[in-house]
C-alpha positions as CSV (number, residue, x, y, z in Angstrom):
1,X,-0.2,-0.1,0.4
2,X,2.8,2.5,1.0
3,X,4.5,1.4,-2.4
4,X,1.5,2.4,-4.2
5,X,1.3,5.5,-2.6
6,X,4.6,6.3,-3.6
7,X,4.0,5.4,-6.9
8,X,1.0,8.0,-7.1
9,X,3.2,10.7,-5.8
10,X,5.8,10.0,-8.4
11,X,3.2,9.9,-11.1
12,X,1.7,13.2,-9.7
13,X,5.3,14.9,-9.9
14,X,5.7,13.0,-13.8
15,X,2.5,14.8,-14.6
16,X,3.5,18.3,-13.7
17,X,7.1,17.7,-15.2
18,X,5.2,17.2,-18.6
19,X,2.3,19.5,-18.4
20,X,5.1,22.1,-18.0
21,X,7.4,20.8,-20.8
22,X,4.1,20.2,-23.0
23,X,2.9,23.9,-22.3
24,X,6.3,25.5,-23.6
25,X,6.2,23.8,-27.0
26,X,2.3,23.7,-27.7
27,X,0.5,26.4,-29.6
28,X,-2.3,28.6,-27.4
29,X,-5.2,26.8,-29.8
30,X,-4.5,23.0,-28.1
31,X,-3.5,24.6,-24.5
32,X,-6.9,25.1,-23.3
33,X,-7.7,21.6,-24.0
34,X,-4.8,19.8,-22.8
35,X,-5.0,21.9,-19.8
36,X,-8.2,20.3,-19.3
37,X,-6.7,16.8,-19.6
38,X,-3.9,17.5,-16.8
39,X,-6.2,18.9,-14.4
40,X,-8.6,15.8,-15.2
41,X,-5.5,13.5,-14.6
42,X,-4.7,15.3,-11.5
43,X,-8.0,15.0,-10.0
44,X,-7.6,11.4,-10.4
45,X,-4.3,10.9,-8.8
46,X,-5.6,12.8,-6.3
47,X,-8.7,10.7,-5.5
48,X,-6.7,7.5,-6.0
49,X,-4.3,9.0,-3.1
50,X,-7.3,9.7,-0.8
51,X,-8.6,6.4,-1.2
52,X,-5.4,4.7,-0.8
53,X,-5.1,6.3,2.7
54,X,-8.4,5.4,3.5
55,X,-8.1,2.2,2.6
56,X,-4.6,2.1,4.8
57,X,-6.4,3.9,7.7
58,X,-9.5,1.3,7.8
59,X,-7.0,-1.5,7.8
60,X,-4.7,-0.1,10.1
61,X,-7.8,0.4,12.9
62,X,-9.9,-2.7,11.8
63,X,-11.8,-4.3,14.4
64,X,-13.6,-6.9,12.9
65,X,-10.2,-9.0,12.5
66,X,-8.1,-8.5,15.3
67,X,-4.4,-10.9,14.9
68,X,-3.1,-12.1,17.7
69,X,0.4,-14.0,18.4
70,X,0.0,-17.1,20.9
71,X,2.2,-18.9,23.0
72,X,2.8,-21.5,19.9
73,X,3.8,-18.5,17.5
74,X,0.2,-19.2,15.6
75,X,-1.9,-16.6,14.4
76,X,-5.0,-16.6,15.8
77,X,-8.3,-14.6,14.4
78,X,-11.2,-13.2,15.9
79,X,-14.2,-13.9,13.7
80,X,-17.5,-12.4,14.2
81,X,-20.0,-14.1,16.1
82,X,-22.4,-17.0,14.7
83,X,-25.9,-16.7,15.9
84,X,-27.3,-19.7,17.6
85,X,-29.6,-22.2,15.4
86,X,-32.8,-21.6,15.9
87,X,-35.6,-24.7,16.2
88,X,-38.6,-23.4,15.5
89,X,-40.5,-26.7,15.9
90,X,-41.0,-27.8,12.3
91,X,-39.3,-31.8,12.1
92,X,-38.2,-31.3,8.4
93,X,-35.7,-28.8,10.1
94,X,-34.6,-30.5,13.1
95,X,-31.8,-32.6,11.5
96,X,-30.0,-29.2,10.6
97,X,-30.9,-27.7,13.6
98,X,-29.1,-31.0,15.4
99,X,-26.3,-31.0,13.4
100,X,-25.5,-26.9,13.8
101,X,-26.3,-27.1,17.3
102,X,-23.9,-30.4,17.6
103,X,-21.1,-28.5,16.2
104,X,-21.7,-25.4,17.6
105,X,-22.5,-26.2,21.2
106,X,-22.1,-29.7,22.4
107,X,-19.1,-30.4,21.1
108,X,-17.5,-27.2,22.8
109,X,-15.3,-28.3,25.5
110,X,-15.2,-24.9,27.1
111,X,-18.7,-25.2,28.3
112,X,-20.5,-27.2,31.3
113,X,-23.3,-29.0,30.8
114,X,-25.5,-26.4,32.3
115,X,-24.4,-24.1,29.9
116,X,-25.1,-26.6,27.3
117,X,-28.6,-26.6,28.2
118,X,-29.0,-22.9,28.6
119,X,-28.0,-22.6,24.8
120,X,-30.3,-25.3,23.6
121,X,-33.2,-23.5,25.5
122,X,-32.4,-20.6,24.0
123,X,-32.3,-21.8,20.7
124,X,-36.1,-22.9,21.1
125,X,-38.2,-20.7,19.0
126,X,-42.6,-21.3,18.3
127,X,-44.1,-24.3,19.3
128,X,-40.5,-25.9,20.0
129,X,-40.5,-23.1,22.7
130,X,-44.2,-23.9,23.9
131,X,-43.1,-27.9,24.1
132,X,-39.9,-27.0,26.2
133,X,-40.6,-28.4,30.0
134,X,-39.1,-25.8,32.9
């Protein structure tokens, strides 16, 4: 990204040099059109430079992906939360719900059985919630 910014700055410098040289040798009838072209190119360069700077700033301040180096020297990525699967009581959808719940909650060794039960109860909606026993 820094390299691209430096390249854009160099392009802008080159554009100024070319504009000066060209204006010295060109006749006045074409000069206005050439100056408009040069202004347009300069605006595009400035917009690209601003866009790259904004992109660099947003990449530095990103909150969605947080890279940390753990004890093993491996990178860990902080991902956005995945919502709990929901079961509405439709039997045809139970298999899909069960697979997701097992993968996200049941197989999670960091949760105890009480926590897993709370997550299961929180996943029930509609008719399934009405059938839930206290």
